[in-house]
N, C-alpha and C positions, 0 to 999 in steps of 0.2 A: 870306817875308821877316820876319827875327827882328825883335822890339821890343824898345828900351833905353830904360830911364827914367835920365837924367843929373839927380841930386839934388845941388846945390852953390850956397852963397850968393854964390859968385862968378860974376858974368855973365860974364866973360871966359872962366873956365874952362870953364862951360856952353857957351858959342859955339864954342870952339875944339874941344872933344870932338864937338859936335855936327855942326859941318863936318866933320871926320875921320871920324865914323862914318858919316854920312848918304853921304859919299863911297864908301864900303865895301860901300853897298847894304842898309844897316840902317834900320828905321823909329824916328825918335828921339822921345821925349818929355822934357821937362824939367820942373825943379822948384827954387825958389830957398829951400825950408824942407821940414822934416820934414812938417808937417801937408798942405801942397800936394804933397807926394810922394805921402802915404798916400791922399790923395783920387784921384790917378791910377792907384796899385795898385788900389783899389777898383773903379774905373770902367773899367779897360782890361786888356785881356791882354797882360802884361808879361813878355816871357823873362829878362830881365836886369835888374838895378839897380846902377847906379854910384853909390856914395853919398860925400859927404865927411864926415869923422868929424865936425866943428864945424860945427853949423846950427843956425838959430833951431828954436823948439819942442823936441822931444824929443831932438834930435839924432841924429847918424850912427847911435849904438847902439840907440836907440829906433827909428829906421826898420828898422835891420835884424832886430831883433825882430819887429814888425810884419808886414814882408814874409814872413819865414818862417813866420809863423802862417797867414797867407794863402796862402803855397806854398811847401812845404818843398824843392820841385823845383828852385824859381828861384834859380839863383847870385846871390849880392852879391860885390861887387868894392868894397872901402872904400880911400879915398883921402884923404890927409892930408899936410899941411905941418908937423905938431907929431909928428913921428916918437917912438915911445917904445917901448920892449918891452914895457910895460905893456898900452898900448892895442891893440898888434898881439895880443897872446896873449888879450886878451879878446874882441875883433873872432872870431878864429879860433875860440875856445873855443863861442862863440855859434851859428858855423855859416857865417861868410863864407867865400869862395871862395877869395880872396886878399887881399893886403893891399899897397897901392904908395903910394910917399911922393913928395911934389912936391918937386921937378919931376921929370917921368919922361918918357922919349922916347916919341914917338908909336908906333912899332914895337912899344915895350915892352907899352903898353896895347891894341894891335891883337892880340898874341898872347894875353894874358890874356884879351881878350873872346871870341877864337875858342876857346882851350880851354873857356873858361865854358859859351858855348853848345853845346859839340860834347858836355860833360857833361851839360847838361840833356837835350840829345836822346838820348843814350842811357838818362837813368834814363827818360825819357817812352815810348822804345821797350820798354824791359823792362816798364815797367808794362803798358802797352797789350798787350804778349804775354802777360803774365800774366793781366790782366782776361780776353782772349780765351780762354786755355787753361781759365779756371775758369767762363767763360761755356760752352763745350763741354762741359766735364766735366758741369756741370749738365744739359744738354740731353741727353748721351749716356745718363744714366743713365734717361731717359724712353724705354725700349727699344720699338722697333716702325717699321715703313715704313707703316703703313696710313694711309688717308687721315684717319680721327679724329685719329690722334697727329700728323700732320703739322699738322693745324688748330690742335691745341693748342699746338705749339711755336711757331706764328704767333702766336698769341694773347700766350703767355711772352714775346718776341722784341717785340712793341709795347708790352705793358704793365708789363714789369718794372723799369723805371726810375721809373715814375710812383709816385704816393703813394696812389692809387686802391685803395681797399679791394677784394677779390677772393671772391666764393663760389665754392666748388668743390663740385658736386652728383654724386652717383652712388651705385651699389651699393657694399655693403662688399667691402673688397679689391680694388677698382680701382685703386689707388695715388694716392690725393688728396691724401695728405702728401707723396708725392714730387713732385707737379706744384708744392705749395707750397714745397717744398725747391729746387726748380728757378727759381721766380720770384725766390727769395732770392739764389741762387748766380749768377744774369745780371743781377743789379742792381748799383748801385754802393754799396749796403748789405753786399755779401758779406762783407766783413773785420768786420761786426759781428755780434752773437749772432742766431743762428735758434733761438728756443724755441717750446714748443708745451704745450698741456694738452688732455687729454680731459675735456670738459665733462660728461660722464656717469660718470665713473670714482671722484666722491667725493662727500660731502654738500655741500649749499650753504653752511653757514657754513666748511667747511674751503676749498672753492674759493673765496671771497671773500677769504679769508686769502691763499691761495696766489697769486692774481692781484695783488692791492693791496697785500699786507704788513699789517701791524700795528705798531700801539707797544705799549710795555712796560704790562702793566695792562688792556690793550683787554677780555679776557676771561679768564676762568678757565684757567689754564695758559700765559699770555701773559707768560712771566717776562723776555721781552727783545724790544726791536726787532728786525721782521723786515722786509728788503727783499723784497717782491713779484715774481712774475715778470716783470709788464711793465714794473717800472723797470730790472728787470735786462737787458732786451731794449732798452734806450734806444738807439736810433741804428740798432738791426737790424731785424727782422721778427717778429711773435708771430702764432703759427697755433694757431687755435680749432678743434679738432675736434670733431666731432659736436656741433654747437652747437645744436643743435636740443633737445638734452638739457636745456640751460642752463634754471634757473628762471626764472619771468618776474620774481621781483625782482631778479636781479643782472642780466637782460636790461635793466631802467632804468638801471641803473648803468653798463653798458657803452654804452648808447646816448649818454652823457655823455662817456665815455672818449673814443668814436670823435668825437664832435663838438667837443669841446675840446681833444682832444689833452691832457687831465691829469687825473689819480689822486687820491684822497683815501685813506691808509691805514685800516684798521679802527681808531676810537679817535684817528684823528688831527684836526687842525684845519687845517693846512695844503695847500694844493693841489700837486702835484708836476707840471712841465711835463714832458711825453713828446714824442719823436720816433720814432713806431714805424710801421712799415706794418703793416697788420692784414689778414690771410689767415684764412677761415673755411670750414669743410666738414661737411656731412651728407649721411647717407645715406637720410633722409626725404624725403618729399614737402613742400619746405618750404612752398610756396603752401597746402597743405592745411592745415598747422601753423597758417598766418597765419589762414586762415578760422575755422577752429575754436578761435581763440584761444589757442593754446598758444604761440605763439610771436609776439613784438610786431612790428606793420606797420613800425612806425618805423625798428626794428632791421633788419628784413628790407630796407628800401631804403637803410639806410646800408652793409649789406655788401653787396649786390648792384650794386655799381657796374659792376662786371666780373664776367661769369657765365662759367664752365667747366664743361662737363659730361664728367666721366669716363667712356668707354664701358667697357660690360662685355667681358669677353672674347669673349664669344658675338659681339659687333659686330665683333671684329678677329681674326678667325680666323689672317689670314694672319700676323700678328705672334707667334702660338704657340710654332712653332720656333724663333724669335729668343729669345723668353723661357725656353724650355726649355734653349736651349745655354748662355744667360747662368746661368740657377741651376745647369746640370751644372758649368760652370766654375769656379763659387764653390764647391758642395759638393764638388769633387774637390780644391780646395785645402783647405778645412776638415778633410776627413777623409783626407788623404793618398792619393786614391784616383786611379787613371790610367784612368777609364772614358772612351772615345774618341767617345761618342754614343749614339744612338738607332737600333734597328733600324727601316726602313719600316712594320712592320708595329705597332711600338710608338707612332713619331709618327703614324700615320693614326688610332690610337684617340685619342690625344691632340686631335687637330685636330677629331675628331668630336664629341668629349665635350662636354656642355652649360656645364659649370663653372661653378656657381651661386655657389662660393667665388669665383670670378675668379682673380684673380693670386694671392693668397694661397693658393688650392687648390692651383693648378699649382706653386707653389713647394715646397708641402709635399709633392706627390705626386714631385716631382724628388728632395727631401732622401730620401724614403724609398728609392725606387729606387737612390740610389747607395749608399745605407748596407746595400741586400741584395742589390747585384749583386758577384758574383765573378768575372766574365768582362770582357771589355773592352766589351760594348754592353749596352744596356739594352733588354730585350726584352719583349712582353706579359706574361709571366711576374711581372716586377719592379712590376707596376703593379696598384693596388688592384682588386678584384673589380667595383665599378661601373663602372669604365673598361672592363674587357673584357667585361663582361655587361652594359651598359647597358639598362636599360627602354626600349622603343622608343615608348612614350607612356603619359606619365602618366595620360591619360583612361581607360586601361583597367584601370586598378587601383581594386579596390573594397575601402574599409575599413568592417568590420561596427561598428555603434553602440558595442559593448562595447571595440572596438579591438584591435588585434594585437600579439603580441609580434615586434618587428623583426627581432630577433638571431636567433629560432628560424625566420620565414619564409625570411630571407636563407639560413640554413643548409639548409632544405628545398630552395630553388630551386638552390643549387650542389649538394647531393647528385643532384639530378634530372638536372642538367645531366652531370655525371661518369658518372652510370650510363648514361645515354643515349648516351655516346661509347663507352662499354666495350662496350654492345651492339652497335653501330654497326662496332666493331673486332675484334668478335668475341671480346671478352677479351683482346685484346692491349694489354697497359698500354702498352707505347712508342707503337704506333699512337696511341692515345686522349691520349697526352700530347700526341702532333705535332697532334691536332686540336684539343685544347685550346689549344695555344699554351703550353704550361707544360713545365717540364722533368719528368724521370722521378721524381726525388727528391720532387718536391713532389706528383705525384699519387702516389705512393706512401702519404704522409702522409695526403693527405685521403681516401684509400680506407680507411686505418686509423681515420681521426677518424670517418668516419661510418657504419664497420663494412660498407662495402659488397660484398656477393657478389654472383655471377652463377651 
């Protein structure tokens, strides 16, 4: 049932419209002045406003402006007994849906009301569709069907539209910023900025200026006022990456920002109000940082209202094929390649690998493979040696006190494996290449590089 507010200082007009529109199945509110009508608009869900041009308080034009300020999608029909081209043009320029002159026929107002409500429903349907598409786009970027990823999506759904701060923890390369972006794109703040900063990427004084901004003359080199990132993110979301790297001095100031929702520029004297949703992330054991005093306990509790743990790639191995195909599609497009996929042998190696660098390492491996591959399929030969010849157990590795030359050691291991394959194949390079899952051209290059002879 659509709700309509009738605002007119003539009682007879209000009653006539109320009876007629109630009979058509609408829920009717009435007001005799702009002030009274504004109170109704503030306290009720009104789908359509019918307003007289001449009324006590701010008049119909003032009420029109207030209605559009509260809800741009709500149509407003203006009516008046004092018809003039000037008032009609003014109302329509300000955003009125239509303009009717007293006296009018009842079927005329009925038709205009129906058209106005149909337009509102269309606007809201388009808005909801766009919202759902943007939400699904944000969640779709969090690729994976594992239990861990489904749990993260569920948390994002529940808290996206709240103002609660979120703390995302997890190893480097696990997609913490992607989770933060999904929280933003799934929220009603999605049309506003999503800004971020890496707290460990710059010195303390520069970080403070970047976050809070500064006034001219605040310090040497401050030749003009600068708006900080927090102010620039107003209405949207701000993401503190590697929050545990922030100095304790700045942590104190951040506590106040989160608590009071206001900032003060470096060198400034006025507080600036903020409407920002805060999300933070760290790859450190944050509770341990709190215990050793490098991270303030009060900031930890203000950030950790909602906690999300980003799983390592080792914890969600079933997602590796999905992520690999996603990166393959992206790098195919970027490099104008037509690679169709991964051979079963290559995918098996990828699924069994430890991925200490998590998603970021997988992304780099796929990009390297796309750049090197000249055929339709990515094979084991296109993968780095550490994937093809993984160390079975780090416990078996002995590093002497004086250390080792890693590159030299890896070369020795690779040379030994190739020599063994050649011996097993009785010197046949073609057979050895097949044993090593590499193409003959690559094997010839390696034999020449290590000067292998049998």
